[in-house]
Backbone and ligand atoms as CSV (ligand in chain L), in Angstrom:
chain,resi,resn,atom,element,x,y,z
A,1,MET,N,N,72.012,83.365,134.575
A,1,MET,CA,C,72.647,82.948,133.327
A,1,MET,C,C,73.300,81.600,133.512
A,2,SER,N,N,73.211,80.694,132.487
A,2,SER,CA,C,73.777,79.354,132.616
A,2,SER,C,C,75.294,79.412,132.540
A,3,THR,N,N,75.920,78.354,133.095
A,3,THR,CA,C,77.369,78.243,133.013
A,3,THR,C,C,77.843,78.212,131.581
A,4,SER,N,N,77.097,77.513,130.687
A,4,SER,CA,C,77.489,77.423,129.268
A,4,SER,C,C,77.499,78.801,128.626
A,5,ALA,N,N,76.496,79.623,128.923
A,5,ALA,CA,C,76.439,80.973,128.330
A,5,ALA,C,C,77.627,81.807,128.805
A,6,ILE,N,N,77.980,81.679,130.082
A,6,ILE,CA,C,79.145,82.423,130.582
A,6,ILE,C,C,80.439,81.936,129.943
A,7,LEU,N,N,80.554,80.613,129.823
A,7,LEU,CA,C,81.802,80.067,129.191
A,7,LEU,C,C,81.885,80.519,127.743
A,8,LEU,N,N,80.763,80.519,127.029
A,8,LEU,CA,C,80.819,80.947,125.599
A,8,LEU,C,C,81.118,82.432,125.503
A,9,GLU,N,N,80.615,83.205,126.429
A,9,GLU,CA,C,80.912,84.640,126.410
A,9,GLU,C,C,82.385,84.876,126.629
A,10,ARG,N,N,82.938,84.102,127.574
A,10,ARG,CA,C,84.381,84.220,127.860
A,10,ARG,C,C,85.233,83.808,126.666
A,11,MET,N,N,84.805,82.695,126.026
A,11,MET,CA,C,85.541,82.232,124.835
A,11,MET,C,C,85.445,83.259,123.710
A,12,GLY,N,N,84.265,83.881,123.586
A,12,GLY,CA,C,84.100,84.901,122.538
A,12,GLY,C,C,85.066,86.067,122.776
A,13,ALA,N,N,85.204,86.471,124.027
A,13,ALA,CA,C,86.130,87.581,124.319
A,13,ALA,C,C,87.573,87.191,124.016
A,14,LEU,N,N,87.958,85.959,124.396
A,14,LEU,CA,C,89.295,85.463,124.122
A,14,LEU,C,C,89.595,85.390,122.649
A,15,ILE,N,N,88.583,84.930,121.900
A,15,ILE,CA,C,88.757,84.812,120.444
A,15,ILE,C,C,88.920,86.173,119.805
A,16,GLN,N,N,88.112,87.129,120.257
A,16,GLN,CA,C,88.245,88.490,119.709
A,16,GLN,C,C,89.668,89.055,119.997
A,17,GLN,N,N,90.137,88.783,121.196
A,17,GLN,CA,C,91.496,89.244,121.554
A,17,GLN,C,C,92.545,88.580,120.641
A,18,SER,N,N,92.377,87.272,120.392
A,18,SER,CA,C,93.302,86.534,119.542
A,18,SER,C,C,93.270,87.071,118.107
A,19,VAL,N,N,92.102,87.392,117.614
A,19,VAL,CA,C,92.019,87.972,116.248
A,19,VAL,C,C,92.687,89.279,116.162
A,20,ARG,N,N,92.546,90.114,117.203
A,20,ARG,CA,C,93.239,91.433,117.222
A,20,ARG,C,C,94.735,91.239,117.267
A,21,ASN,N,N,95.204,90.288,118.073
A,21,ASN,CA,C,96.650,90.026,118.141
A,21,ASN,C,C,97.201,89.503,116.825
A,22,ASP,N,N,96.448,88.563,116.166
A,22,ASP,CA,C,96.911,88.061,114.867
A,22,ASP,C,C,97.001,89.190,113.851
A,23,ALA,N,N,95.971,90.039,113.838
A,23,ALA,CA,C,95.930,91.115,112.865
A,23,ALA,C,C,97.101,92.062,113.089
A,24,ALA,N,N,97.358,92.422,114.348
A,24,ALA,CA,C,98.448,93.355,114.647
A,24,ALA,C,C,99.793,92.790,114.204
A,25,ARG,N,N,99.949,91.475,114.398
A,25,ARG,CA,C,101.204,90.825,114.015
A,25,ARG,C,C,101.496,90.929,112.524
A,26,HIS,N,N,100.404,90.968,111.727
A,26,HIS,CA,C,100.572,91.051,110.259
A,26,HIS,C,C,100.334,92.474,109.754
A,27,GLY,N,N,100.164,93.422,110.647
A,27,GLY,CA,C,99.930,94.800,110.203
A,27,GLY,C,C,98.569,94.941,109.518
A,28,LEU,N,N,97.576,94.164,109.984
A,28,LEU,CA,C,96.254,94.174,109.340
A,28,LEU,C,C,95.173,94.488,110.383
A,29,LEU,N,N,93.954,94.708,109.877
A,29,LEU,CA,C,92.811,94.823,110.827
A,29,LEU,C,C,92.187,93.444,111.048
A,30,PRO,N,N,91.436,93.284,112.152
A,30,PRO,CA,C,90.839,91.965,112.438
A,30,PRO,C,C,90.025,91.393,111.268
A,31,ILE,N,N,89.213,92.238,110.577
A,31,ILE,CA,C,88.394,91.709,109.468
A,31,ILE,C,C,89.290,91.169,108.354
A,32,HIS,N,N,90.492,91.753,108.180
A,32,HIS,CA,C,91.381,91.276,107.128
A,32,HIS,C,C,91.824,89.806,107.407
A,33,VAL,N,N,92.272,89.527,108.640
A,33,VAL,CA,C,92.706,88.149,108.917
A,33,VAL,C,C,91.547,87.183,108.926
A,34,GLN,N,N,90.359,87.678,109.357
A,34,GLN,CA,C,89.178,86.801,109.322
A,34,GLN,C,C,88.826,86.386,107.898
A,35,VAL,N,N,88.920,87.395,106.975
A,35,VAL,CA,C,88.621,87.059,105.570
A,35,VAL,C,C,89.667,86.110,105.022
A,36,LEU,N,N,90.918,86.262,105.354
A,36,LEU,CA,C,91.955,85.354,104.903
A,36,LEU,C,C,91.628,83.912,105.342
A,37,HIS,N,N,91.265,83.744,106.599
A,37,HIS,CA,C,90.965,82.408,107.076
A,37,HIS,C,C,89.729,81.863,106.434
A,38,TYR,N,N,88.710,82.693,106.260
A,38,TYR,CA,C,87.485,82.240,105.571
A,38,TYR,C,C,87.844,81.700,104.171
A,39,LEU,N,N,88.685,82.445,103.416
A,39,LEU,CA,C,89.010,82.031,102.076
A,39,LEU,C,C,89.849,80.735,102.054
A,40,ALA,N,N,90.558,80.487,103.166
A,40,ALA,CA,C,91.342,79.253,103.265
A,40,ALA,C,C,90.450,78.010,103.441
A,41,VAL,N,N,89.226,78.207,103.965
A,41,VAL,CA,C,88.374,77.052,104.286
A,41,VAL,C,C,87.093,76.993,103.442
A,42,CYS,N,N,86.808,77.989,102.621
A,42,CYS,CA,C,85.544,77.937,101.868
A,42,CYS,C,C,85.701,77.233,100.532
A,43,ASN,N,N,84.559,76.838,99.934
A,43,ASN,CA,C,84.631,76.101,98.689
A,43,ASN,C,C,84.473,77.056,97.478
A,44,ARG,N,N,84.416,76.471,96.271
A,44,ARG,CA,C,84.426,77.267,95.054
A,44,ARG,C,C,83.144,78.047,94.782
A,45,TYR,N,N,82.050,77.718,95.532
A,45,TYR,CA,C,80.830,78.460,95.422
A,45,TYR,C,C,80.773,79.646,96.401
A,46,SER,N,N,81.800,79.726,97.232
A,46,SER,CA,C,81.737,80.637,98.347
A,46,SER,C,C,82.913,81.611,98.416
A,47,ASP,N,N,83.852,81.509,97.455
A,47,ASP,CA,C,85.036,82.411,97.471
A,47,ASP,C,C,84.733,83.659,96.676
A,48,LEU,N,N,83.592,84.299,96.993
A,48,LEU,CA,C,83.067,85.448,96.266
A,48,LEU,C,C,82.890,86.600,97.256
A,49,PRO,N,N,83.016,87.852,96.768
A,49,PRO,CA,C,82.806,89.005,97.667
A,49,PRO,C,C,81.413,88.967,98.363
A,50,VAL,N,N,80.379,88.600,97.603
A,50,VAL,CA,C,79.036,88.577,98.214
A,50,VAL,C,C,78.928,87.559,99.346
A,51,ALA,N,N,79.657,86.465,99.218
A,51,ALA,CA,C,79.617,85.439,100.277
A,51,ALA,C,C,80.342,85.930,101.495
A,52,ILE,N,N,81.402,86.710,101.305
A,52,ILE,CA,C,82.118,87.277,102.494
A,52,ILE,C,C,81.200,88.248,103.222
A,53,ALA,N,N,80.466,89.032,102.441
A,53,ALA,CA,C,79.513,90.000,103.091
A,53,ALA,C,C,78.468,89.229,103.909
A,54,ASP,N,N,77.961,88.123,103.345
A,54,ASP,CA,C,76.971,87.335,104.066
A,54,ASP,C,C,77.571,86.684,105.296
A,55,TYR,N,N,78.744,86.132,105.148
A,55,TYR,CA,C,79.337,85.361,106.225
A,55,TYR,C,C,79.640,86.214,107.455
A,56,PHE,N,N,80.210,87.432,107.191
A,56,PHE,CA,C,80.580,88.269,108.320
A,56,PHE,C,C,79.522,89.339,108.682
A,57,GLY,N,N,78.465,89.387,107.888
A,57,GLY,CA,C,77.419,90.380,108.160
A,57,GLY,C,C,77.908,91.799,107.987
A,58,VAL,N,N,78.741,92.012,106.969
A,58,VAL,CA,C,79.278,93.376,106.727
A,58,VAL,C,C,78.796,93.834,105.346
A,59,THR,N,N,78.981,95.159,105.083
A,59,THR,CA,C,78.485,95.700,103.812
A,59,THR,C,C,79.418,95.344,102.653
A,60,ARG,N,N,78.890,95.472,101.448
A,60,ARG,CA,C,79.750,95.197,100.279
A,60,ARG,C,C,80.883,96.197,100.212
A,61,GLY,N,N,80.645,97.433,100.706
A,61,GLY,CA,C,81.708,98.462,100.739
A,61,GLY,C,C,82.884,98.029,101.624
A,62,THR,N,N,82.537,97.488,102.804
A,62,THR,CA,C,83.596,97.007,103.728
A,62,THR,C,C,84.364,95.864,103.049
A,63,VAL,N,N,83.623,94.975,102.361
A,63,VAL,CA,C,84.294,93.854,101.695
A,63,VAL,C,C,85.236,94.377,100.598
A,64,SER,N,N,84.795,95.363,99.817
A,64,SER,CA,C,85.643,95.915,98.744
A,64,SER,C,C,86.909,96.473,99.302
A,65,GLN,N,N,86.764,97.272,100.403
A,65,GLN,CA,C,87.968,97.884,101.019
A,65,GLN,C,C,88.890,96.785,101.530
A,66,THR,N,N,88.336,95.790,102.174
A,66,THR,CA,C,89.132,94.687,102.724
A,66,THR,C,C,89.910,93.977,101.596
A,67,LEU,N,N,89.203,93.676,100.529
A,67,LEU,CA,C,89.860,92.948,99.425
A,67,LEU,C,C,90.939,93.798,98.780
A,68,ALA,N,N,90.711,95.108,98.691
A,68,ALA,CA,C,91.726,95.989,98.097
A,68,ALA,C,C,92.992,95.958,98.919
A,69,VAL,N,N,92.855,95.982,100.255
A,69,VAL,CA,C,94.061,95.963,101.135
A,69,VAL,C,C,94.782,94.607,100.953
A,70,LEU,N,N,94.026,93.501,100.973
A,70,LEU,CA,C,94.660,92.175,100.897
A,70,LEU,C,C,95.310,91.977,99.538
A,71,GLU,N,N,94.687,92.527,98.496
A,71,GLU,CA,C,95.303,92.393,97.150
A,71,GLU,C,C,96.586,93.220,97.079
A,72,ARG,N,N,96.514,94.443,97.635
A,72,ARG,CA,C,97.710,95.351,97.609
A,72,ARG,C,C,98.860,94.704,98.370
A,73,LYS,N,N,98.559,93.998,99.433
A,73,LYS,CA,C,99.634,93.385,100.235
A,73,LYS,C,C,100.097,92.030,99.693
A,74,GLY,N,N,99.520,91.638,98.528
A,74,GLY,CA,C,99.951,90.371,97.891
A,74,GLY,C,C,99.427,89.143,98.590
A,75,LEU,N,N,98.285,89.274,99.319
A,75,LEU,CA,C,97.788,88.120,100.060
A,75,LEU,C,C,96.685,87.380,99.316
A,76,LEU,N,N,96.078,88.027,98.346
A,76,LEU,CA,C,95.086,87.339,97.508
A,76,LEU,C,C,95.090,87.941,96.084
A,77,VAL,N,N,94.522,87.143,95.179
A,77,VAL,CA,C,94.343,87.615,93.789
A,77,VAL,C,C,92.879,87.322,93.395
A,78,LYS,N,N,92.386,88.091,92.388
A,78,LYS,CA,C,91.034,87.885,91.877
A,78,LYS,C,C,91.142,87.167,90.533
A,79,GLU,N,N,90.335,86.102,90.398
A,79,GLU,CA,C,90.379,85.361,89.131
A,79,GLU,C,C,88.992,85.317,88.548
A,80,PRO,N,N,88.863,85.628,87.244
A,80,PRO,CA,C,87.517,85.595,86.627
A,80,PRO,C,C,87.000,84.145,86.550
A,81,ASP,N,N,85.673,83.993,86.729
A,81,ASP,CA,C,85.049,82.676,86.576
A,81,ASP,C,C,84.990,82.321,85.112
A,82,PRO,N,N,85.502,81.133,84.733
A,82,PRO,CA,C,85.531,80.816,83.301
A,82,PRO,C,C,84.124,80.707,82.720
A,83,ARG,N,N,83.085,80.406,83.556
A,83,ARG,CA,C,81.737,80.243,82.997
A,83,ARG,C,C,80.803,81.406,83.208
A,84,HIS,N,N,81.120,82.257,84.183
A,84,HIS,CA,C,80.244,83.414,84.492
A,84,HIS,C,C,81.119,84.672,84.364
A,85,GLY,N,N,81.053,85.267,83.154
A,85,GLY,CA,C,81.920,86.381,82.777
A,85,GLY,C,C,82.353,87.365,83.851
A,86,ARG,N,N,81.403,88.018,84.572
A,86,ARG,CA,C,81.823,89.067,85.478
A,86,ARG,C,C,82.091,88.617,86.893
A,87,ARG,N,N,81.862,87.341,87.170
A,87,ARG,CA,C,82.044,86.858,88.544
A,87,ARG,C,C,83.543,86.678,88.822
A,88,LEU,N,N,83.980,87.160,90.000
A,88,LEU,CA,C,85.408,87.044,90.339
A,88,LEU,C,C,85.553,86.134,91.582
A,89,HIS,N,N,86.409,85.121,91.428
A,89,HIS,CA,C,86.749,84.270,92.589
A,89,HIS,C,C,88.008,84.837,93.252
A,90,LEU,N,N,88.065,84.660,94.563
A,90,LEU,CA,C,89.199,85.181,95.362
A,90,LEU,C,C,90.101,84.034,95.738
A,91,ARG,N,N,91.369,84.139,95.378
A,91,ARG,CA,C,92.322,83.065,95.636
A,91,ARG,C,C,93.413,83.576,96.547
A,92,LEU,N,N,93.760,82.831,97.583
A,92,LEU,CA,C,94.871,83.217,98.429
A,92,LEU,C,C,96.202,82.960,97.703
A,93,THR,N,N,97.139,83.836,97.864
A,93,THR,CA,C,98.509,83.605,97.398
A,93,THR,C,C,99.222,82.751,98.462
A,94,PRO,N,N,100.405,82.262,98.177
A,94,PRO,CA,C,101.128,81.510,99.215
A,94,PRO,C,C,101.307,82.351,100.501
A,95,ALA,N,N,101.547,83.670,100.349
A,95,ALA,CA,C,101.673,84.502,101.543
A,95,ALA,C,C,100.330,84.599,102.300
A,96,GLY,N,N,99.247,84.655,101.541
A,96,GLY,CA,C,97.908,84.710,102.189
A,96,GLY,C,C,97.605,83.415,102.892
A,97,ARG,N,N,97.986,82.256,102.285
A,97,ARG,CA,C,97.769,80.958,102.952
A,97,ARG,C,C,98.604,80.859,104.222
A,98,ALA,N,N,99.811,81.382,104.174
A,98,ALA,CA,C,100.709,81.310,105.343
A,98,ALA,C,C,100.082,82.152,106.465
A,99,ALA,N,N,99.574,83.362,106.162
A,99,ALA,CA,C,98.940,84.211,107.201
A,99,ALA,C,C,97.712,83.537,107.777
A,100,ALA,N,N,96.905,82.879,106.939
A,100,ALA,CA,C,95.684,82.206,107.402
A,100,ALA,C,C,96.052,81.017,108.315
A,101,ALA,N,N,97.158,80.312,107.953
A,101,ALA,CA,C,97.565,79.166,108.755
A,101,ALA,C,C,98.117,79.569,110.104
A,102,ASP,N,N,98.469,80.859,110.221
A,102,ASP,CA,C,99.042,81.368,111.454
A,102,ASP,C,C,97.962,82.174,112.243
A,103,SER,N,N,96.705,81.759,112.153
A,103,SER,CA,C,95.654,82.544,112.816
A,103,SER,C,C,94.904,81.674,113.842
A,104,TRP,N,N,94.072,82.342,114.649
A,104,TRP,CA,C,93.514,81.720,115.858
A,104,TRP,C,C,92.682,80.442,115.592
A,105,PRO,N,N,91.934,80.338,114.456
A,105,PRO,CA,C,91.138,79.097,114.287
A,105,PRO,C,C,92.047,77.855,114.274
A,106,GLU,N,N,93.272,77.991,113.756
A,106,GLU,CA,C,94.180,76.841,113.726
A,106,GLU,C,C,94.612,76.474,115.172
A,107,ARG,N,N,94.856,77.472,115.990
A,107,ARG,CA,C,95.216,77.201,117.395
A,107,ARG,C,C,94.009,76.616,118.153
A,108,LEU,N,N,92.827,77.135,117.817
A,108,LEU,CA,C,91.615,76.591,118.445
A,108,LEU,C,C,91.442,75.109,118.065
A,109,ASP,N,N,91.680,74.817,116.764
A,109,ASP,CA,C,91.554,73.445,116.288
A,109,ASP,C,C,92.538,72.547,117.027
A,110,ALA,N,N,93.758,73.014,117.225
A,110,ALA,CA,C,94.773,72.213,117.927
A,110,ALA,C,C,94.319,71.956,119.366
A,111,ALA,N,N,93.752,72.991,120.025
A,111,ALA,CA,C,93.293,72.840,121.420
A,111,ALA,C,C,92.142,71.828,121.499
A,112,LEU,N,N,91.212,71.885,120.490
A,112,LEU,CA,C,90.068,70.973,120.505
A,112,LEU,C,C,90.574,69.535,120.318
A,113,ARG,N,N,91.582,69.371,119.461
A,113,ARG,CA,C,92.080,68.000,119.221
A,113,ARG,C,C,92.747,67.408,120.490
A,114,ARG,N,N,93.179,68.277,121.358
A,114,ARG,CA,C,93.836,67.752,122.615
A,114,ARG,C,C,92.810,67.367,123.680
A,115,LEU,N,N,91.509,67.777,123.500
A,115,LEU,CA,C,90.509,67.422,124.477
A,115,LEU,C,C,90.288,65.930,124.491
A,116,PRO,N,N,90.067,65.351,125.709
A,116,PRO,CA,C,89.840,63.914,125.765
A,116,PRO,C,C,88.458,63.550,125.179
A,117,GLY,N,N,88.345,62.315,124.679
A,117,GLY,CA,C,87.065,61.830,124.176
A,117,GLY,C,C,86.756,62.269,122.773
A,118,SER,N,N,85.573,61.810,122.289
A,118,SER,CA,C,85.157,62.129,120.929
A,118,SER,C,C,84.645,63.564,120.822
A,119,SER,N,N,84.914,64.218,119.672
A,119,SER,CA,C,84.448,65.559,119.491
A,119,SER,C,C,83.041,65.565,118.862
A,120,ALA,N,N,82.490,64.391,118.501
A,120,ALA,CA,C,81.238,64.373,117.737
A,120,ALA,C,C,80.092,65.036,118.496
A,121,SER,N,N,79.946,64.721,119.806
A,121,SER,CA,C,78.786,65.325,120.525
A,121,SER,C,C,78.969,66.805,120.727
A,122,LEU,N,N,80.234,67.257,120.914
A,122,LEU,CA,C,80.495,68.702,121.034
A,122,LEU,C,C,80.134,69.377,119.712
A,123,ASP,N,N,80.575,68.757,118.578
A,123,ASP,CA,C,80.259,69.308,117.258
A,123,ASP,C,C,78.747,69.458,117.085
A,124,GLU,N,N,78.047,68.428,117.507
A,124,GLU,CA,C,76.580,68.412,117.344
A,124,GLU,C,C,75.935,69.529,118.157
A,125,SER,N,N,76.330,69.686,119.387
A,125,SER,CA,C,75.757,70.749,120.252
A,125,SER,C,C,76.082,72.132,119.682
A,126,LEU,N,N,77.354,72.324,119.268
A,126,LEU,CA,C,77.750,73.640,118.742
A,126,LEU,C,C,77.026,73.942,117.454
A,127,ARG,N,N,76.824,72.921,116.626
A,127,ARG,CA,C,76.122,73.137,115.367
A,127,ARG,C,C,74.693,73.584,115.628
A,128,ALA,N,N,74.038,72.951,116.572
A,128,ALA,CA,C,72.638,73.304,116.896
A,128,ALA,C,C,72.591,74.738,117.465
A,129,LEU,N,N,73.572,75.065,118.340
A,129,LEU,CA,C,73.597,76.402,118.930
A,129,LEU,C,C,73.852,77.462,117.872
A,130,LEU,N,N,74.797,77.161,116.971
A,130,LEU,CA,C,75.101,78.095,115.872
A,130,LEU,C,C,73.848,78.353,115.008
A,131,ALA,N,N,73.162,77.251,114.653
A,131,ALA,CA,C,71.951,77.378,113.833
A,131,ALA,C,C,70.909,78.259,114.525
A,132,ALA,N,N,70.777,78.083,115.828
A,132,ALA,CA,C,69.780,78.882,116.567
A,132,ALA,C,C,70.174,80.374,116.546
A,133,LEU,N,N,71.491,80.648,116.712
A,133,LEU,CA,C,71.964,82.051,116.726
A,133,LEU,C,C,71.821,82.645,115.343
A,134,GLN,N,N,72.083,81.836,114.283
A,134,GLN,CA,C,71.994,82.344,112.896
A,134,GLN,C,C,70.519,82.690,112.595
A,135,ARG,N,N,69.606,81.849,113.105
A,135,ARG,CA,C,68.177,82.131,112.866
A,135,ARG,C,C,67.803,83.439,113.528
A,136,LEU,N,N,68.326,83.665,114.755
A,136,LEU,CA,C,68.045,84.903,115.489
A,136,LEU,C,C,68.528,86.116,114.700
A,137,ASN,N,N,69.724,85.973,114.066
A,137,ASN,CA,C,70.320,87.086,113.331
A,137,ASN,C,C,69.859,87.144,111.866
A,138,GLY,N,N,69.020,86.163,111.441
A,138,GLY,CA,C,68.578,86.152,110.034
A,138,GLY,C,C,69.714,85.931,109.055
A,139,GLN,N,N,70.733,85.166,109.473
A,139,GLN,CA,C,71.869,84.948,108.582
A,139,GLN,C,C,71.795,83.607,107.843
A,140,ARG,N,N,72.471,83.547,106.669
A,140,ARG,CA,C,72.655,82.266,106.025
A,140,ARG,C,C,73.384,81.296,106.946
A,141,ALA,N,N,73.106,79.987,106.786
A,141,ALA,CA,C,73.710,79.041,107.720
A,141,ALA,C,C,75.175,78.822,107.480
A,142,PHE,N,N,75.653,78.686,106.248
A,142,PHE,CA,C,76.998,78.209,105.910
A,142,PHE,C,C,77.228,76.862,106.633
A,143,GLY,N,N,78.068,76.014,106.105
A,143,GLY,CA,C,78.329,74.745,106.787
A,143,GLY,C,C,79.300,73.937,105.928
A,144,ILE,N,N,79.742,72.819,106.541
A,144,ILE,CA,C,80.700,71.933,105.893
A,144,ILE,C,C,79.985,71.076,104.846
A,145,CYS,N,N,80.566,71.045,103.655
A,145,CYS,CA,C,79.910,70.389,102.497
A,145,CYS,C,C,79.367,68.989,102.811
A,146,ARG,N,N,80.204,68.132,103.368
A,146,ARG,CA,C,79.806,66.730,103.538
A,146,ARG,C,C,78.697,66.551,104.585
A,147,GLN,N,N,78.340,67.647,105.259
A,147,GLN,CA,C,77.237,67.578,106.242
A,147,GLN,C,C,75.989,68.292,105.694
A,148,CYS,N,N,75.926,68.491,104.369
A,148,CYS,CA,C,74.849,69.260,103.753
A,148,CYS,C,C,73.756,68.320,103.235
A,149,ALA,N,N,72.504,68.830,103.208
A,149,ALA,CA,C,71.410,68.044,102.690
A,149,ALA,C,C,71.548,67.739,101.205
A,150,HIS,N,N,72.328,68.566,100.490
A,150,HIS,CA,C,72.487,68.351,99.049
A,150,HIS,C,C,73.683,67.424,98.690
A,151,PHE,N,N,74.390,66.991,99.725
A,151,PHE,CA,C,75.643,66.228,99.477
A,151,PHE,C,C,75.277,64.765,99.108
A,152,HIS,N,N,75.857,64.294,98.025
A,152,HIS,CA,C,75.598,62.912,97.583
A,152,HIS,C,C,76.930,62.200,97.466
A,153,ARG,N,N,77.092,61.102,98.173
A,153,ARG,CA,C,78.245,60.222,98.001
A,153,ARG,C,C,77.977,59.308,96.836
A,154,GLU,N,N,78.929,59.176,95.900
A,154,GLU,CA,C,78.788,58.290,94.779
A,154,GLU,C,C,79.905,57.284,94.738
A,155,VAL,N,N,79.732,56.295,93.911
A,155,VAL,CA,C,80.755,55.215,93.842
A,155,VAL,C,C,82.140,55.811,93.517
A,156,ALA,N,N,82.094,56.783,92.548
A,156,ALA,CA,C,83.362,57.325,92.071
A,156,ALA,C,C,83.769,58.631,92.760
A,157,GLY,N,N,83.084,58.985,93.846
A,157,GLY,CA,C,83.438,60.230,94.553
A,157,GLY,C,C,82.243,60.850,95.198
A,158,ALA,N,N,81.976,62.168,94.951
A,158,ALA,CA,C,80.851,62.857,95.561
A,158,ALA,C,C,80.304,63.890,94.577
A,159,ARG,N,N,79.079,64.317,94.794
A,159,ARG,CA,C,78.433,65.270,93.911
A,159,ARG,C,C,77.537,66.209,94.740
A,160,CYS,N,N,77.465,67.465,94.258
A,160,CYS,CA,C,76.565,68.447,94.875
A,160,CYS,C,C,75.191,68.281,94.214
A,161,GLY,N,N,74.161,67.995,95.006
A,161,GLY,CA,C,72.835,67.830,94.478
A,161,GLY,C,C,72.180,69.119,94.055
A,162,LEU,N,N,72.726,70.245,94.507
A,162,LEU,CA,C,72.147,71.544,94.168
A,162,LEU,C,C,72.652,71.948,92.749
A,163,THR,N,N,73.933,71.832,92.486
A,163,THR,CA,C,74.487,72.296,91.209
A,163,THR,C,C,74.672,71.131,90.243
A,164,GLY,N,N,74.618,69.884,90.753
A,164,GLY,CA,C,74.818,68.720,89.885
A,164,GLY,C,C,76.290,68.473,89.556
A,165,GLU,N,N,77.198,69.286,90.123
A,165,GLU,CA,C,78.612,69.154,89.782
A,165,GLU,C,C,79.329,68.163,90.689
A,166,PRO,N,N,80.368,67.496,90.167
A,166,PRO,CA,C,81.173,66.582,90.997
A,166,PRO,C,C,81.974,67.352,92.025
A,167,LEU,N,N,82.272,66.762,93.189
A,167,LEU,CA,C,83.020,67.421,94.214
A,167,LEU,C,C,84.303,66.600,94.468
A,168,THR,N,N,85.436,67.266,94.491
A,168,THR,CA,C,86.660,66.544,94.839
A,168,THR,C,C,86.619,66.232,96.340
A,169,GLU,N,N,87.392,65.265,96.786
A,169,GLU,CA,C,87.434,64.920,98.185
A,169,GLU,C,C,87.757,66.131,99.045
A,170,GLU,N,N,88.724,66.928,98.592
A,170,GLU,CA,C,89.098,68.129,99.351
A,170,GLU,C,C,87.953,69.115,99.490
A,171,GLN,N,N,87.128,69.247,98.430
A,171,GLN,CA,C,86.000,70.187,98.483
A,171,GLN,C,C,84.946,69.750,99.498
A,172,THR,N,N,84.883,68.469,99.758
A,172,THR,CA,C,83.813,67.981,100.664
A,172,THR,C,C,84.091,68.432,102.122
A,173,PHE,N,N,85.271,68.868,102.420
A,173,PHE,CA,C,85.602,69.365,103.764
A,173,PHE,C,C,85.466,70.863,103.903
A,174,LYS,N,N,85.109,71.532,102.793
A,174,LYS,CA,C,85.106,73.003,102.776
A,174,LYS,C,C,83.783,73.591,103.225
A,175,LEU,N,N,83.857,74.918,103.523
A,175,LEU,CA,C,82.672,75.656,103.992
A,175,LEU,C,C,81.947,76.152,102.753
A,176,CYS,N,N,80.593,76.111,102.806
A,176,CYS,CA,C,79.789,76.495,101.615
A,176,CYS,C,C,78.639,77.420,102.008
A,177,ARG,N,N,78.437,78.445,101.217
A,177,ARG,CA,C,77.357,79.418,101.476
A,177,ARG,C,C,75.986,78.867,101.084
A,178,GLU,N,N,75.943,77.792,100.257
A,178,GLU,CA,C,74.712,77.195,99.815
A,178,GLU,C,C,74.277,76.061,100.740
A,179,TRP,N,N,75.037,75.812,101.783
A,179,TRP,CA,C,74.786,74.679,102.689
A,179,TRP,C,C,73.345,74.688,103.191
A,180,ALA,N,N,72.764,73.518,103.299
A,180,ALA,CA,C,71.412,73.366,103.872
A,180,ALA,C,C,71.456,72.272,104.939
A,181,ALA,N,N,70.721,72.518,106.043
A,181,ALA,CA,C,70.686,71.540,107.143
A,181,ALA,C,C,70.115,70.198,106.653
A,182,PRO,N,N,70.757,69.086,107.053
A,182,PRO,CA,C,70.246,67.782,106.620
A,182,PRO,C,C,68.845,67.530,107.115
A,183,THR,N,N,68.046,66.928,106.293
A,183,THR,CA,C,66.689,66.504,106.665
A,183,THR,C,C,66.774,65.038,107.129
A,184,PRO,N,N,65.724,64.537,107.780
A,184,PRO,CA,C,65.762,63.092,108.169
A,184,PRO,C,C,66.025,62.210,106.947
A,185,ALA,N,N,65.467,62.566,105.791
A,185,ALA,CA,C,65.649,61.741,104.583
A,185,ALA,C,C,67.091,61.756,104.112
A,186,SER,N,N,67.785,62.910,104.237
A,186,SER,CA,C,69.152,62.987,103.726
A,186,SER,C,C,70.161,62.541,104.735
A,187,GLN,N,N,69.768,62.435,106.020
A,187,GLN,CA,C,70.732,62.171,107.065
A,187,GLN,C,C,71.391,60.797,106.967
A,188,GLY,N,N,70.604,59.792,106.483
A,188,GLY,CA,C,71.214,58.454,106.332
A,188,GLY,C,C,72.433,58.504,105.451
A,189,GLU,N,N,72.292,59.281,104.356
A,189,GLU,CA,C,73.378,59.324,103.396
A,189,GLU,C,C,74.581,60.109,103.928
A,190,THR,N,N,74.340,61.303,104.565
A,190,THR,CA,C,75.450,62.098,105.036
A,190,THR,C,C,76.132,61.465,106.247
A,191,ALA,N,N,75.328,60.760,107.091
A,191,ALA,CA,C,75.902,60.170,108.314
A,191,ALA,C,C,77.000,59.208,107.977
A,192,SER,N,N,76.888,58.521,106.833
A,192,SER,CA,C,77.858,57.481,106.502
A,192,SER,C,C,79.153,58.076,106.026
A,193,VAL,N,N,79.233,59.390,105.763
A,193,VAL,CA,C,80.490,59.955,105.226
A,193,VAL,C,C,81.143,60.878,106.250
A,194,ASP,N,N,80.554,61.130,107.409
A,194,ASP,CA,C,81.141,62.068,108.387
A,194,ASP,C,C,82.445,61.479,108.959
L,1,SF4,S1,S,76.505,69.740,98.640
L,1,SF4,FE1,FE,75.753,71.516,99.812
L,1,SF4,S2,S,77.555,72.310,100.854
L,1,SF4,FE2,FE,78.310,70.976,99.212
L,1,SF4,S3,S,78.665,72.297,97.452
L,1,SF4,FE3,FE,76.536,71.514,97.261
L,1,SF4,S4,S,75.283,73.076,98.280
L,1,SF4,FE4,FE,77.410,73.446,98.903
């Protein structure tokens, strides 16, 4: 086995332990804190129960139970979509945002920022590895909006080429379930905004 595979296995174990510790601190299960953090970083096309099921590879029943617990604890609320009658968006409350900000991905982010040198090549390698693992598991890719094949930078801001809707600057940093890997044709455009 390669050194990288062993290192990743070790990091996976540490991350699982961190998730368990975070959850215990808030009186929650690991999937509860993972969903809170997901909702803190996903965009408006992805804050849906079906997207959570896709992202974590869990059943809709598990998602319903998780959302019921988080709602009961005052960590999230459900808001109807103004344009799609029965669709419900999930919004974190201030308490939910505080719990998400106090979870392991934020500590991981801080540790990565302390590493010497540019993070661009590490990002690139991890993205390729993640895509390979997602293909093996038959999962949707998910990804950061501004690195998507459908992302268009415009003079007055940005736009999603899939939905045709404008994107606020904040949305361009969010995670999206409709994300598609950049093609050589789209890469010139996305590279200039990374
Ligand atoms: S550009 Fe891609 S990632 Fe961004 S909102 Fe559209 S589909 Fe999602």
